[in-house]
C-alpha positions in Angstrom: 201.6 186.9 -72.9 201.3 188.6 -76.0 201.8 192.1 -74.6 205.1 190.2 -73.1 206.1 188.8 -76.4 205.5 192.0 -78.1 207.8 193.7 -76.5 210.9 191.4 -76.6 213.6 192.1 -78.4 213.9 188.5 -79.8 211.4 186.1 -80.0 209.9 183.3 -77.7 210.8 179.6 -77.9 208.3 178.1 -80.8 206.4 176.6 -77.7 205.8 179.7 -76.3 204.7 181.3 -79.3 202.5 178.3 -80.3 201.0 178.9 -76.8 200.3 182.5 -77.9 198.8 181.5 -81.0 196.5 179.0 -80.0 195.5 181.5 -77.3 194.8 184.3 -80.3 192.8 181.4 -82.1 195.5 181.3 -84.6 195.5 176.9 -84.7 197.4 177.1 -88.4 200.4 178.8 -86.6 200.0 177.1 -83.6 200.2 173.4 -85.2 202.7 174.6 -87.3 205.0 175.6 -84.4 204.4 172.3 -82.6 205.5 170.3 -85.7 208.1 171.9 -85.7 209.2 171.4 -82.0 209.5 167.9 -83.2 212.8 168.8 -85.9 214.5 171.3 -83.5 213.8 173.7 -86.2 212.0 177.4 -85.7 214.8 178.1 -82.4 215.0 181.6 -82.4 215.0 182.9 -79.0 217.8 183.8 -77.2 217.7 181.3 -74.7 216.7 177.8 -74.4 215.0 176.4 -71.1 215.7 172.8 -70.7 212.6 172.2 -68.2 209.7 169.7 -68.5 207.9 171.4 -71.5 205.2 168.9 -71.4 202.8 171.3 -69.4 202.9 174.3 -72.6 203.0 171.5 -75.2 199.7 169.6 -73.4 198.1 173.6 -72.6 198.8 174.6 -76.3 197.1 171.3 -77.1 194.2 171.6 -75.1 193.5 175.3 -76.5 193.5 173.6 -79.8 191.0 171.4 -78.6 192.8 168.0 -79.1 192.0 166.6 -76.1 194.1 163.0 -76.8 197.4 164.7 -77.5 197.0 166.1 -74.2 196.4 162.9 -72.5 199.2 161.7 -74.5 201.8 164.3 -73.8 200.9 164.2 -70.1 200.8 160.3 -69.7 204.0 160.1 -68.0 203.9 163.3 -66.0 203.5 161.7 -62.3 205.7 161.7 -59.5 207.3 158.2 -59.8 209.3 160.2 -62.4 210.3 163.2 -59.9 212.8 163.8 -58.2 212.6 163.6 -54.6 216.2 165.1 -53.4 216.7 168.7 -54.7 214.4 171.1 -56.1 212.4 169.7 -59.0 209.8 172.0 -60.5 207.7 169.6 -61.3 206.1 169.0 -57.9 205.3 172.7 -58.4 203.3 172.3 -61.7 201.4 169.0 -60.7 198.1 170.3 -59.2 197.7 171.8 -62.8 198.8 169.3 -64.9 196.7 166.9 -63.1 193.5 169.4 -63.8 194.6 169.7 -66.9 194.6 165.9 -68.0 191.4 165.6 -65.8 189.8 168.2 -67.7 191.0 166.7 -71.2 190.0 163.3 -69.8 186.7 164.6 -69.0 186.5 166.0 -72.4 187.2 162.7 -74.1 184.6 160.8 -72.1 186.9 159.1 -69.6 184.7 160.2 -66.4 186.7 157.8 -63.9 189.6 159.1 -64.9 188.9 162.7 -64.9 187.2 161.7 -61.4 190.6 160.1 -60.2 192.7 163.4 -61.6 190.2 165.7 -59.3 190.5 163.2 -56.6 194.2 163.7 -56.7 194.1 167.1 -56.4 191.7 167.9 -53.8 193.3 164.9 -51.5 196.9 166.5 -51.8 196.2 170.3 -52.0 192.9 171.0 -49.7 195.2 172.9 -47.4 197.5 174.0 -49.8 199.0 177.9 -49.8 196.2 180.4 -50.8 197.9 180.0 -54.5 196.9 176.9 -55.1 193.2 177.2 -53.8 191.7 178.5 -57.2 193.3 175.0 -58.6 191.9 173.1 -55.8 188.3 174.7 -56.3 188.6 174.0 -60.0 189.2 170.4 -59.3 186.0 169.9 -56.7 184.0 171.9 -59.8 185.3 169.6 -62.2 184.8 166.5 -59.8 181.3 167.2 -58.9 180.4 167.4 -63.1 181.7 164.5 -63.6 180.3 162.4 -60.7 177.1 164.4 -60.6 177.3 165.2 -57.2 177.5 168.3 -55.2 180.6 167.2 -53.0 182.4 165.1 -56.2 182.5 162.0 -53.8 
C-alpha cells in the first residue's frame, strides 16, 4: 500500500492513510488521521468510497494495539444488518472481520467470545474457495490457541 500511495497523483482517503501510517509504525500520524475521520476533515482524495469502512478502521486500531477499539468498531458488523438482496460487499469481508474481531477479543482476554468468532469462520467457510483457506486456517490456529486443544474444539 505504501508503494501504491507514493505513486498516486492525489493522496488516498484519511482512513487508508491511517492504515498505511499504522503499518509503517507511525502511531501518532495514524491516530491523527483516525481523529480527522469523525470531523470530516482531511478529505483530500479524488474520490470517496461510501461502502462500509469499519473493517479498514478496525484493522488500523488493531495495528495500533487498541484492541478494545477494534471490538467497539466491529460490534455491529454482523449478518443481520447485511442485505440478502443484491450484492452486499460485507458478506465478502465477514470471514476476515470475524477473524480480526476474534483476535482482538483474544488479546483482551475474552477467550470464549474469541473462540466463538473462530468457530463461526470455520463452520461457515471451511469448504470455501482457495482464497479463504488461509483465513480458515488462521481461525483454526487461533481457536486451538484460545481453547488449548490441538483441534480447537
